[in-house]
FIBA-197029 format. One record per residue: residue in three letters; x, y, z of N, C-alpha, C in turn. Coordinates in steps of 0.05 Angstrom, whole numbers, plus 5000, padded with zeros to 4 digits. Each point is the difference from the previous one (the first is absolute). Layout:
<rs>
ALAXYZXYZXYZ;...
</rs>
This chain:
<rs>
MET448715306198501449895024501050225018;LYS501250224987501050225016497750145015;GLN497750024986497750125013499149845024;PHE500049734997499349825022501950035023;LEU502650014994502050045022499750275014;LEU499350204984499550275012497749995020;ILE497849864991497649985017500849855026;VAL501549784997500849855024501750175018;PHE501850164988501850175016498350215015;LEU498150134986498350205013498449875023;LEU498949764995498549865021501749945024;SER502549924995501849945023500650255016;ILE500350234986500350255015497650065017;ASN497649964989497650055015499749825024;ILE500749744996499949815022502050085022;SER502450094992502050095019499150245016;ILE498850194986499050245013497849925020;THR498249834991497849915018501249865024;GLY502049834995501249855023501350185020;GLN501150224991501450185018498250205014;ASN497550014991498150195012497649865013;ASN500449755008497749855012500350005030;THR501650195011500450005029498750255013;ALA497850094989498550225012499349925029;TYR499950205017499749955029497349865005;TRP500149795017497649875010500649915028;GLN497849945015500449905027497549835007;GLN500549805017497849825008498150145020;HIS497849875005498050125018498749775016;VAL499550055026498649805016498250155020;ASP497549915002498150105020499649795021;TYR500450085025499749815023497550065016;SER498649785007497950025021500849795021;MET500250105026501049825020498450035026;GLU499849785015498650005026501749835019;ILE500450115024501449845021498550045027;ASP500349815017498850025027502349945019;VAL500850195016502449995017499449905028;ASN501549805009499849915028502350155015;VAL499350195017502150165012501449855023;GLU499049775007501349845021502249824988;THR499449884977501949824988501650134978;TYR499250244991501350154978499849844974;GLN497849864997499549854975497550114987;TYR499849944974497650074985499849834975;LYS497649984991499549864974499250214980;GLY501049974975499550204980498649894975;LYS498550174987498849944975500750234980;GLN500949924977500950204981499049934972;THR498850204987499449994971501750204986;ALA501649914980501850184986499349984970;VAL499150224989499550014971502550114987;TYR501349834985502650074988499750054970;THR501150234991499850064972502950004988;ASN500349844979502649984987500150214978;ASN501350225005500350214980502649974984;SER501549795006502549954986499549884972;PRO502050004983499749874974500549705001;ASP500349895025500849725004497849835010;THR500049754993498249805012501249905026;LEU498550015022501149915026499049725006;ASN501949825005499349725006500349945029;ARG501050195015500249965029499950275014;ILE499749995026499850255016501349955027;PHE500950225012501349985026498750185020;TYR499949915025499150175023502350035019;HIS500150235013501850045023498649915025;LEU501449855017498949925026502050105021;HIS500050275005502250135015500249905029;PHE497749945013500249915028501749755003;ASN500349844979501649755003503050065005;ALA500850254996502850075006500649985030;PHE497950025017500550005028499749725012;GLN501749824990500049725009503049925001;PRO500749845020502849905002500849864974;GLY502350074990501049874976499250144974;SER498450215002499350154976502450154988;GLU499750094976502250154987500750255016;MET497950145010500550235017501649935025;ASP499249785012501449915025502949934994;VAL500549844980502749914994501850234991;ARG498850174983501650234990500750185023;SER498250055019500650175023502249885017;ARG500149745002502049875017502749954986;THR500150064974502549954985501250264989;ILE498550214998501150254989501950125021;ALA502050154990502150105018498950205020;ASP498050164993499050205018496949985001;PRO499049815015497149965001498550245011;ASP497550044990498350215011499449925029;SER500550195019499649935028497149945007;ARG498150094983497249945005499449704994;VAL501649884983499649734992501949815015;GLY502650044995502049835013499449714997;ASP499949855022499349724999497349955012;ARG498350205002497449985013498249804986;ILE500049994973498249834986500549715007;SER502649935003500749725005498949895026;SER499350185019499149915026497050035003;LEU498550064979497150035003498749735004;SER498149995019498549765005497749974980;PRO498849764998497849974981497750215004;SER499650095024497850205004500950284994;GLU502650044995501150274995500750054971;ILE500249784984500850044972497750134984;GLY500750084976498050104981499649804978;TYR497649994990499549834976497650094985;LEU500049954974497750024982499949734986;ARG497849855005499749734990497549984983;PRO500350014974497649974983498749725004;THR497350005002498549755003498349954975;LYS499650204984498349964976500850224980;LEU500249914974500650204979498749904974;THR498450184988498649944975500550234980;GLN499749924975500050204978497449974985;ASP498450215001497450004987498449755008;GLY500349945026498449785012501349724999;SER502249984985501349744997502449985019;PRO500449785014502249975019502750014986;LEU502050115014502750024989501949855017;THR502249914987502249875015502050215007;TYR501049995025501950215008502049875019;LYS502250155004502249915017501150235016;VAL500149975026501250215017503049965001;VAL501550204992502949995000501050245016;GLY500349965026500850225017497950225001;THR500850244991498250225000498650054973;VAL500249804982498850024974498249764995;LEU497750064989498149794991500249974970;GLU500749764991500349954971497449874991;VAL498850114979497349914991500249944970;ARG499349764993499949924971497150034992;LEU499550164978497350054991499049784981;ASP497649915004498849814981499050154976;LYS499350255004499050174978501850244997;PRO501750014980501850234996498550264998;ILE501250215009498850274998501150134975;GLN498250044981500850124975500450305002;PRO501550124982500350295001497350144999;GLY499650205017497550145001497849875015;GLU500549765011497949845012500150045031;SER497649985012499850015030499249725010;THR500949945023499249745013499650055030;THR498549835013499450045028501249775017;PHE501750085019501149805019498550035026;TYR499449775012498850005027501849845018;MET500650115023501849865019498950025028;GLU500349785015499650005028502649935014;TRP500650135023502549945013499850035030;ASP501849865013500450035029502550165005;ALA499950165022502350185005500450025030;GLN502650055006500750075028501950244998;VAL499450205017501650245001502549955016;PRO502450044989502449955016500550205021;VAL501649935020501150215018501550204983;GLN499650255004501250204982503049995003;ILE501349954977502950004998500850214980;ARG498850004976500750194979497450094986;ARG499350255003497850134987497349905010;SER499549744996497349895005500049845026;GLY497649985012499849825023498450105023;ARG500149865022498450075023501850085024;ASN498750175017501350075026502850104996;ASN500350224986502750114995501050135026;ARG502350124998501350115024498550245011;ASP498350134984498350215010497449905012;GLY499649734999497649895011497650014982;VAL500450054974497850004981499349714993;ALA497449945000499149724998500549894972;PHE499150144979500249904973501250214981;SER502249934987501150154978499849824976;MET498050044984499249814979500950094973;THR502549954994501250054974500749734987;GLN499649994974500549754985498549765013;TRP497550055006498549815016498249814983;TYR499950034974498249854983501649884977;PRO499049794988501349904975499850204978;LYS502350094990500150224981501249914974;ILE498550044978500949924974502550154992;ALA502049864990502550124993499750174974;GLU501850184997500050184976501249854976;TYR498750044977501149914975500250254982;ASP502450054989500350234982501749934977;PHE501150214987501649954976502549835005;GLU500849975025502249835007499149725008;GLY497449955001499049745009499050015028;TRP499949775013499049985028502050105020;HIS499050135021501650095022499149865026;ALA500449745000499149845023502449975019;ASP500950225010502449995018499249905028;PRO501649825011499549925028500350245019;TYR498749995022500250215020502449945018;ILE502250134995502549955015500550235019;GLY499150244994500450225018499650284989;ARG499850024973500050264988497250094993;GLU499850154977497650144993498149844983;PHE498150134988497749864987499450114973;HIS498249864986499150074973497249894997;GLY498250154989497249904999498550104976;VAL497749874996498350054977497950215008;TRP499550204982498050205005497249885000;GLY498250105016497349905000498450135022;ASN497549905003498250105021499749785022;PHE499950095025499849825023497450055015;ASP498449795003497550015016500549815023;VAL500350105025501049845022498150025024;LYS499349775011498350005025501649855022;ILE500450145022501549895022498249995025;THR499549765009498449965024501849965024;ILE499750175021501849995023498450105024;ASP501049945024498750075025499450305000;ALA497750075012498950274999501750215013;ASP501849925018501750205014502250104982;TYR500649864979502350074983499350224980;THR501950194997499850214979501949924978;ILE499150034975501649944976500650254985;GLY502550014989500850214981501749874979;GLY500050134976501749894979499250104972;THR500249824981499550064972496950034996;GLY499250174982497350004991498150185015;TYR497550014990497950165012498149825015;LEU499450075025498249855016497150044989;GLN498749784994497350014987497750005020;ASN500649935025497849975019500650125027;ALA500850265000500750145024497650005020;GLU497650014989497750015018499749745016;GLU501249794992499949755014502149985022;VAL502550084992502349945018500850245017;GLY499550254991500850235016503050025002;HIS501050005025502950015005501350254988;GLY498650235000501250244990499750054971;TYR498749814986499450044971497250114997;GLY499750144979497350124995499750265016;PRO497550115000499550255014500649985030;LYS500950235011500550005029497549945016;GLY500449855021497749925016498549764990;LEU501049884977498649774989500249765020;LYS497849885006499949775018499849754983;PRO501849815003499949764984497649825007;MET499549834981497949805005500949795020;LYS498249865012500749795018501449784985;PRO502349915010501649804986498549735000;LYS500649844979498949734998502049805011;ASN499149855020501849815013502550125010;GLY499850265009502350135011502050104979;LYS499350004974501850084979498750194981;TYR501750164987499250174977501349894975;THR498750044978501249954974500650274987;TRP502650054997500950254987500249964970;HIS498750174985499949974971501550234987;PHE502249944987501650204986500049954970;PHE500250234986500449984971502350184992;ALA501949904985502350154992500249984969;PRO499550224987500250004970502850054990;ASN500849854981502550054985502550015018;VAL500449785014502449975017501349744993;HIS502549955011501349754994500649845025;ASP498750085022500349845025497950105019;PHE499649855022498050075020501149935027;THR500150205018501149975027498150105021;TRP500149885023498450105023501449945026;ALA499350155020501049955027497650035019;ALA500149865023497850005019501049985028;ASP498750155018500749985028497550095017;ASP499949895024497750075017500650245018;GLU502350134996500650245016500750244982;TYR499449984974500650224982498450255007;ILE501450234999498750264998499850064970;HIS497850104991499650054972499350294996;ASP501850164988499550284994499850044970;THR498650204991499850074972500650294997;LEU501050074976500750284994499450044970;ASP498950234994499550074972502750084987;GLY500849844980502550064986499550154975;PRO502150054984499750154975498349864979;ASN498750154983498449904978497849805008;GLY498950045024497749835009500849735010;VAL502649965005501049755011499549995031;THR499049785010499749965028502449855011;LEU501450125019502349875012499149865026;HIS500749755002499449845024502549945016;PHE499850015026502349945017499149805021;LEU501249775001499349795019502549935016;TYR499850035026502349955017499149915028;LYS501849885015499449895026499550225020;ASN498249955019499450185022502249985021;ASP502450104992502449985017500950285006;PRO500150085025500950285006502750074989;ALA501749814995502650064989500050084971;VAL497849954986500050064971497750184992;VAL497950035016497650144991500650284992;GLU501650155015500550284993501350034973;ASN501949824994501450024974498249924977;TRP498249815005498149924979498050224995;LYS499450165019498250234996501650224984;LYS502550035007501650214988500649944970;ILE500249754993500849934973497750044980;GLN497650035010497750004981499950244981;PRO500250255010500150224980502550004983;LYS502249895010502449984984499649814977;THR498549785005499549814978498450144977;ALA498250175007498550154980501950184984;GLU501850135014501950174986501949844982;LEU500849775009501749834983498549914975;MET497549925003498449914977499750234980;GLU499650245010499750234982502650044984;TYR502349975014502650034986500249794978;PHE499449765005500249794980498150054977;ASN497650095007498050064979501250214980;GLU501350205012501050224983502549934985;ASN501649825011502649954988500349734985;ILE497949835002500049754985497449994983;GLY497850015014497449984987497849955021;PRO497550044993497949985020499649715010;TYR499849985027499449745012497249914989;PRO499749764989497649944985497849875016;TYR500449955026497949875016498850205019;LYS497949925015498650185018500549945029;GLN501949825006500749955028502949905001;TYR501250065024502749895005500149965030;SER501249785009500149935028502849975010;VAL500750135022502649965013499449835025;ILE501249765001499249805020502449915016;GLN499749995026502049885017499749704998;GLY502149874990499749714996502249864986;GLY502150154993502249884984502349915017;ASP502349954986502549945014502150204991;GLY499250244997501650224990498150184985;GLY499949964974498150144983499849854974;MET497649964990499749864975497550104986;GLU500350064974497950124984498149784989;TYR497550084998497949834988498050174986;GLY498149884986498050154986498350165018;MET500050264996498350205016500850005029;CYS502249895008500749995029502949945004;THR501050055024502649915009499849895028;LEU501749805006500249895027502750105012;ILE499850125024502450125012500249915029;THR502549965008500549935028500150255018;GLY499049975024500650195022498750274997;GLY501650205007499150275001501050145025;ALA501749875015501050125025501950244993;ARG501349994976501750224992498750144976;TYR499350255003498650144978501650024975;GLY502650065002501650034976500049744983;SER500249775014500049754985497249954988;LEU497950075014497349964990499550184975;PHE500950255002499750184977501649914976;GLY502549925004501749914978498949754987;THR499149815016498949764989497550054985;THR498250175011497550064987500650144973;SER501950184999500750134975500949804979;HIS501749825008501149804981497849814991;GLU498449905018498049804993497750124984;LEU499350255006497950144985501050044971;ALA502550074997501150054973499849744983;HIS500149775013499749754985497349984986;SER498050145009497449994987500250094971;TRP502050174994500550094973502149814987;PHE502349975013502149844988499949715008;GLN497749895001499749715000497149924997;PHE498250125015497349914998498450134978;VAL501150194986498850104975501949954977;LEU502550065004502149934981501149735009;ALA498749794991500549735012502349854986;THR502450095005502349864989500349735013;ASN501449824986500649745012502250045021;GLU499150015025501950055022502249795002;SER499449764993502049795002502450044981;LYS499450124977502150044980501150284999;HIS498350195007500750294999499450145026;GLU501049885021499350105027500950295004;TRP502150084986501050285003498050204988;MET498449934981498050184989497850055021;ASP499649815017498150035022501250145024;GLU502049885012501250105024501650264995;GLY501550004979501750234994498550254992;PHE498049964982498450234993498450115023;THR499149825017498550085024501950155019;SER502449905004501950145018500650274989;TYR500350034974500550264988497850205006;ILE497649934993497750195002499250055029;SER500349805017499250045028502050195014;ALA502549994992502050195011499250294992;ARG499150044976499150264991497550085016;ALA498149815003497550075014500550075029;LYS501749855014500550055028501250285003;ALA501950074983501250265001498050234995;ALA498349954981498050214994498050035022;VAL499049785011498050015021501150125026;ASN502649945005501350105025501550264996;ASP499850124976501550244993503049985006;GLU501149784992502949955004501550084975;GLU502450105004501850064978502649855003;LYS500649834981502449855000501450034973;GLU502750005001501550034976499649764981;ASN499849765012499449764984498149835016;LEU497449994992498049855015500649705001;TRP501749914982500549714998502949935008;GLY501150175018502849965008500449725012;GLY498149915016500349735011500049784979;SER498350044979499949804978502750004985;TYR501150234995502650024987502249865016;ARG500050055026502049875017499749705000;GLY497549915002499549714999500949884974;TYR499450144977500949894974503049994999;ARG501450215008502950004998501349785017;PHE498849955023501049785017499749744985;LEU497749954988499649754985501849984976;ALA500350224985501549994975502949955005;THR501050075023502949965006500449775019;SER497949845006500249785019501049744988;GLY499849984973500749754987497749805000;THR497750075011497749815002497650094984;GLU500350224984497750104985499249814978;GLN497449974996498949854977498250194984;PRO499749964974498450184984497150025010;MET498750224996497350045008498049824984;SER501049884979498449824984499849725014;THR501449975022499949755015497249955012;HIS499049764997497449945013500250055030;ALA497950105011500050095028500849785019;ASP499349754994500749785017502849894996;ARG501450104980502649894993502350175008;TYR499650205016502350155010501449835021;ALA502750035000501649835018499550075029;THR499450255006499450095028497650185000;ASN498850015023497750195004501050294998;ARG502450055010501050274998500450094971;SER501049834984500450074971497350064987;TYR498049835006497450054989498950275009;SER500150055026498850255011501350254988;ILE502750004999501350244989499450034971;ALA500049784985499550024971497150094995;ALA498149895015497250074995499350285009;TYR500850075025499250255012501950234992;SER502649965006501950224996500750044971;LYS500949794987500850034972497650064982;GLY497749905008497550064985499350295003;ALA500350125024499450285004502050184984;VAL502649915001502050164985499549994970;PHE498849784991499349994971498450244992;LEU498050075015498350234993501450275006;ALA501250025024501350255007502250074979;GLN501649804993502150044981499050054971;LEU497749874994498750064974499350294998;GLY499250125023499550295000502550164993;TYR502349905010502650134993500549984970;VAL499349774988500549964971498250164982;ILE497449995005498150124982498950275010;GLY500550065025499050255012497649935018;GLU499850155022497949955020497250044988;GLU499650204984497450054988499149774982;ASN501949904984499349774983499449755017;LEU501549975022499449775017497250025012;ASN499250245009497450035011497849954979;LYS500450094976498149944978500049704994;THR502349875001500149724995498349845020;LEU500350065025498549865021497050024995;LYS499050244993497250044996499049854974;ARG501650024979499249864976500149705003;TYR502049915014500249715006497549905014;PHE499250145020497649935015497550004981;LYS499850214985497650034982499949784980;GLU502349924988500049804979500049715010;TRP501049955024500349735009498449935025;ALA498350175010498349935022498249764993;PHE499749825019498449764998501149814978;LYS502650014997501349814982502449885015;HIS501849874986502449885012502550104985;PRO500850255005502350114985502649875008;THR501849994980502749895003502050235001;PRO502549955007502050214999500250144973;ASN499749854979500250134973497650184995;ASP497749935011497750174996500550285014;PHE501249995024500650255013502050174985;ILE502249874991502150154988499150124973;ARG498249864986498950104975498350255005;VAL498650015022498550245007502050235004;ALA502149945016502050215005501350104974;GLU500449834981501250084975498150184984;LYS497449935000498050164986499750275012;VAL500150025026499750255014502450184996;SER502449885003502550165001501350044973;GLY499649824981501550014975502749875002;PHE500749895023502549855004499749714990;GLU502349894991500249714997501049895026;LEU498649815012500649925027500449695003;ASP500249864979500449715002502649945015;TRP502050164996502649965014499650035030;TYR498350185008499650055029498749775013;LEU497949904988498549775011501849755000;THR501549964978501749764998502250005021;ASP501550225002502350005018499150005029;TRP498050165007499250035028498549765010;ALA498249894984498249795010500949714993;GLN501549974979500649734990502949925003;THR501750185010502849945005500750115028;THR502549955008501050135024502250204992;ASN499950104976501850214991499750245019;THR502250135005499950235019500950264985;ILE499250225013500850274990502350105016;ASP502150084986502350115013501450194981;TYR499750265004501350204983502050155018;ALA502250094989502150135015501050254986;VAL500750205015501650234990502949925004;THR501549984978502749905001502150214998;ASN499350234988502150214996498750274993;ILE501350215008499250274992502650144991;ALA500150054974502350134987499350284991;GLN501550215010499250274994502350154987;ASN499350174981501950204989498550264996;LYS501250194988498850264998497650014981;ASP499849804982497850004980497749815007;GLU500549795015497949815006500749835023;THR497949875011500449795020498849744989;VAL501549785002499049744991499549835024;VAL497549925004499249825022499949724988;SER501549815011500049734990498349825018;LEU498249854988498249825014500549724991;GLU499349815017500249724993497549845008;ARG499149834983497949815007501449745009;ILE499749945026501349765011498049775001;GLY497550055009497949805000499049944973;LEU498649774997498949924974497450144992;MET498550105020497550124993500450294992;PRO498950084977500350274990497950195013;MET500750265000498250205010500750274987;PRO498150184997500650284993501350135025;ILE501450214996501550125022499350305004;ASP499350065024499850285009502650075013;LEU501350214990502650085011500050295008;PHE500750055025500150285010502950085004;VAL500650244990502750115001499950265016;THR501850035019500250245016502750144993;PHE499850264997502350164992501150175023;ALA502450094997501350145022498650265007;ASP498650124980498650255006497449965014;GLY499349755007497549945014497749934982;SER500350024974497949934982500049704995;SER498049904987499849714995498749964973;ALA500349764989498849934975499049715001;TYR497949954984498849735000500349894971;TYR501449784998500349874974498549735000;TYR498549974979498449764997501149834977;ILE500849755006501149824980498049794994;PRO498550024979497949804994501249724993;LEU498549805006500849734993499149954971;GLN501949924983499349984972497749804995;MET500149775013498049804994497250075010;ALA499850215017497350095009498650174978;ARG501550114982498950154977498250235008;ALA500550125022498450235009501550155022;GLU498950245006501250165021497850095020;LYS500549995025498050095020500050305002;GLU497850115011499850285005502050075023;ASN500850245001501850095021498749985028;PRO501049825017498849975027500750225019;TYR501850184992500850225016499550264985;PRO497550094998499350234983501450265007;ASN501050025025501450245008502950004993;VAL500949784988502849974993500249954969;LYS501650174987500349964971501349734994;ARG498949864981501049744993501350004972;VAL502249864998501349964974499749704993;VAL498949954977499649724991502549934984;ALA501549805010502449924987499549784979;GLU502149904987499749794981499149745014;ASP498549834986499149745011502549835007;TRP499549835020502149815008499049724992;ALA501449874982499349734991501149805021;TRP498449795006500749815021502749874996;ALA500649924976502549844995502550155006;TYR499850275000502450165006500250035031;PRO502149895012500150015029500850275011;THR501150184983500950265010498750224984;TYR499950235012498750244987501450255010;ASP500850174982501250265007498150224994;LEU499450165021498350234997501750254999;SER499750154978501650254997498450245009;ILE501150155019498750255009501650234990;PRO499050154981501650224989500350235019;GLY502150164996500450245017502249945020;GLY500950215013502249975018499250005029;LYS497449995006499250005029501149755014;LYS501150055023501249785015497849825013;VAL500149744995498249815012501049915027;THR498350015020500849915027498949735008;SER497749924988498949745007498149914978;VAL499749744998498249874982498549785014;GLN497449984996498449795013498049884981;ILE499949735000498049854985497449985016;ASP497850064989497349965012499850095029;PRO499850265004499650105028497349925011;SER498149924984497349935010500149735016;GLY502049844994500249735013498049804989;LEU498650064978498049824990501149794981;MET502550034991501349804984501349815020;ALA499449744998500949805020502849914994;ASP501950184999502849944997500949855025;ILE501449784997500749845023502550105015;ASP501550184987502450115013499950304998;LEU499150135021499750295001502650145004;GLU502149855009502650135006501350114975;ASN499549884977501450094975498250184983;ASN497850095011498150164985500650305000;SER502050085014500750285001503050035002;MET500950254994502850065002500350305006;VAL501850065018500650275008502850084991;VAL500250234989502650104990501150195021;ASP502549945008501350175020500750274989;
</rs>
């Protein structure tokens, strides 16, 4: 009996171990083939889509969801109502959707849907298509969906649409029925209310038929340059005669999670050889007010790409397009859509930011709806470095604006944790500062914690290990831990999942002939290691490093020309700390973190001067 119980016990241990290790990384896959024929007069088109969906999950799927993003641009949509009820509406949206006429709205209306040839029942719910499967998709199984749909391109209000303020005819983002992502958290069939996106990796084979005067740029590699011309293919290439006044543009995009294109009949199309054999495309309006700046930005784009290649990882595709056609700037697969160009500084800054997204979103495809700061914040961090490098700028803190934005939010009483879903922020301002500014500070401040060299190594290893996947915040912080040897769960928890703030103060300096005691206090709830600089009356200085006990590691000296003294660890639960400086040298001043990379919310109490 005892032997039987022992066997049962051992089996239960084995089952438990198996149960806790059945979460090895997996991701879904979908290959799209699509054809549309665009009527440039009515801004309507009919679409055909074949989607081969592979269920790599351990789960049986009994239903599936599609995004129908164009449906957001209709009076009464969630995007419309949210814009009219939020305290600080986006000026680009405002109440514009509510006044759209039937000929100006956007829509995607499925007219036929089958699975492996059998008709399916479906229901349109705003911007989401709910589909009940007659044949469940088993783990490891592939199935083929075929859809036909009618569409109308909305007047451009946000990101996608027709006839934007720059006069671009078609900015075609989120223009097709897109299968929602399913991952270890389940389905992500979020309605399109105003924020970012999440998609399934796969290959896109797309044919777009449009009037022959129009030039198209966007995601993927053009397969038939000899037919359409328009600056594609060898110089001097003459296109074939169009059929019925139209060309069919055939693009193929391997291993992407979205497909975007823009078209206009006045585009200038330039190309430039970029780093590592990448062809850079630039499509912009033939407008004297912008042409010079669009010419000027081209070699700078190549320099920016080279910087990102060296400091994150190699750009994995063979083309990238910078396209005039957005409502600001918005990143997409192998391309970005950007507004204007009348001001070079704005065009350069936006190009730098959006190009960086090709690494921190379109290769490292985080779920932007849930972890928008990993997309916008990481991009803001690295693009600030890239701009400074390309322009040979020297700044004491490249992210000073991000730190100021974060401090404003942290002391405003309106901050929400960065774990907040992107659509659930109370205000647009809170979202923007959290995603862009606090997200950038996350990385810059991490460099303060683990050292700049370790941060640089972390970014490269993160890209290498998680390219073409869907990393989460924990995936990133685990890479940082492996690179640096630090324990960093506290950092991710406090910074991203709470609104705890950092506030350390110098409270007293007591001196006698044998020693000086510097008293410090932790006022905020978030812990940090401390860099402390002490200046003496004789003009000399000393650097004291107080490690954070829960980090279980020490960074390298960031000031190699200054001798460092490593003090005793500071445990978080102790609100005060006394640093003893032996010897009788008179102390004249003490300062916490002269680098400014620790996001202390009250800088007034970070230093003390002795009279």
